[in-house]
C-alpha positions, 0 to 999 in steps of 0.5 A, spaced: 500 499 500 503 506 498 505 511 504 502 518 503 506 523 503 509 526 509 509 534 512 513 537 506 509 532 501 503 535 503 505 541 503 507 541 496 501 537 493 497 543 496 502 548 492 501 544 486 493 543 487 493 552 487 497 552 482 494 548 478 487 552 479 491 558 478 494 555 471 487 553 469 485 560 470 490 563 465 488 558 460 481 559 460 481 567 460 487 568 455 484 563 450 477 567 451 473 560 452 465 561 451 462 554 452 457 556 456 461 560 462 463 566 459 471 566 460 473 571 455 469 577 460 474 574 466 481 578 467 486 573 467 490 572 472 496 575 470 492 582 469 489 581 477 496 579 479 498 587 476 492 591 479 494 587 486 501 590 485 498 596 483 494 597 489 499 594 494 504 600 493 498 606 495 495 607 501 488 607 500 490 598 500 492 599 507 487 603 510 481 599 507 484 593 510 485 596 517 479 599 517 475 592 515 480 588 520 478 593 526 471 592 525 471 584 524 476 583 530 471 588 534 464 585 532 467 578 533 470 579 540 464 582 542 460 575 539 465 571 542 464 574 550 456 575 549 455 568 546 459 564 550 456 568 556 448 567 554 450 560 551 452 557 559 446 562 562 441 559 557 444 551 558 444 551 565 438 556 567 430 555 566 429 561 568 434 564 562 431 559 557 424 560 558 426 568 557 431 568 552 429 561 548 424 564 544 427 570 542 433 567 540 430 562 536 426 567 533 432 571 531 437 566 530 434 565 522 434 572 520 440 574 516 445 578 519 445 583 512 438 584 513 439 588 519 442 593 515 436 598 515 436 596 523 443 599 524 442 606 520 436 607 524 439 605 531 446 608 531 448 614 529 454 611 524 456 607 519 461 605 523 457 603 529 452 599 525 457 595 521 460 593 528 452 591 530 452 586 524 458 583 524 457 582 531 450 579 531 453 574 524 457 571 530 453 572 535 449 567 534 453 561 532 458 562 538 451 561 543 448 555 539 454 551 539 457 554 547 449 552 548 450 545 545 457 543 548 455 545 556 449 541 556 452 535 553 457 535 558 457 529 563 454 530 570 459 525 574 465 532 573 460 537 576 458 532 581 465 531 584 467 538 584 461 539 589 462 533 593 469 536 594 467 541 596 467 546 590 461 552 589 458 555 583 464 559 580 468 552 581 464 548 577 464 553 572 471 555 571 473 548 572 468 544 569 463 547 564 468 552 560 474 547 560 470 540 558 465 545 552 472 549 550 472 544 543 464 546 542 465 553 544 471 554 538 466 550 532 462 555 534 467 561 534 471 557 527 463 558 523 463 565 527 468 568 523 466 566 517 460 569 517 463 575 520 467 577 514 461 574 509 457 580 513 462 585 514 463 585 506 456 586 505 455 592 510 460 595 507 458 595 500 452 597 502 453 603 507 460 603 508 466 608 508 472 604 506 473 597 507 475 591 502 467 591 501 466 598 500 473 598 495 471 592 491 463 594 490 467 601 487 472 597 482 465 593 480 462 600 479 467 603 475 468 595 471 474 595 473 474 587 474 481 586 475 480 591 482 474 587 484 478 580 483 484 584 488 478 585 494 476 577 492 483 575 494 484 579 499 477 578 502 479 570 502 486 572 505 484 575 511 478 570 512 484 564 511 488 568 516 483 569 521 480 563 521 486 559 522 489 564 528 481 561 532 483 554 530 490 555 533 488 558 539 483 553 540 488 548 540 492 551 544 487 551 549 484 545 548 492 541 548 489 536 553 484 533 548 486 526 545 489 528 537 487 523 532 490 523 525 488 520 518 489 512 518 488 509 511 481 505 510 483 498 512 489 500 518 488 501 524 492 506 528 497 503 533 503 507 536 509 507 534 514 501 535 508 497 539 503 492 535 497 492 534 492 491 540 487 486 539 479 489 540 476 486 547 471 482 545 467 486 552 466 493 553 471 497 557 471 498 563 471 506 562 464 508 560 463 512 553 470 511 552 472 508 546 476 502 546 482 507 540 482 512 546 485 507 551 490 505 548 
């Protein structure tokens, strides 16, 4: 069986896939291919690269970048704090669930970008309105993920802390929050992506400066290479911020068992040890898969 490449090989494979995609883009646009999709209307990779080089040498590009990052980080930080707090409260308090639960379920399906008119009416400046939309976009994924993660915790851990004399706050910081961290960071990963979608859309509608605002302005003046520069910038910013959230989550949940990809038909094993035999009866630890005990 062919062995899957190591880390260097995987990075080479990823770069190769990206280079292949860019090559196909350049080929289709330079040959003006029009089968069903009209690639003749697209700028080439070389056109986008030249436009990108021109933009990064100017001050407007970095001003737009700073404004968008400030908006996204402010709104996302507020959503993270409020979403985690509300999720824990709803999950552990019946009163909070009865008071906030119906309101959350009614508001959650409303797209955050649909709140642009509400933000314009509520806030005295467009800047505050865009931060509000960004915060709202990330708030509900974080809240729902936190609520489910807290409810999924086994009560044995809380009972153990209370047996040793721990109070409500000790249970919260020793059991609830650490145990729910994987689910919380799942919601944060979703929330940061949704936040980027909404902040760019809000900047297009009512922003002044920002990557979304500049991308829309390029579209209105038929500067299609500039539009693609904005799209590439948005993609890179989204990738960097989501990667940062993922790395922070791994750092804070380092105690979790990590699994790696194993090809079908091959059982995971530790280096230098033989594959363990699977017992015919369940292991003493309830709810723990046998693979995690070896």
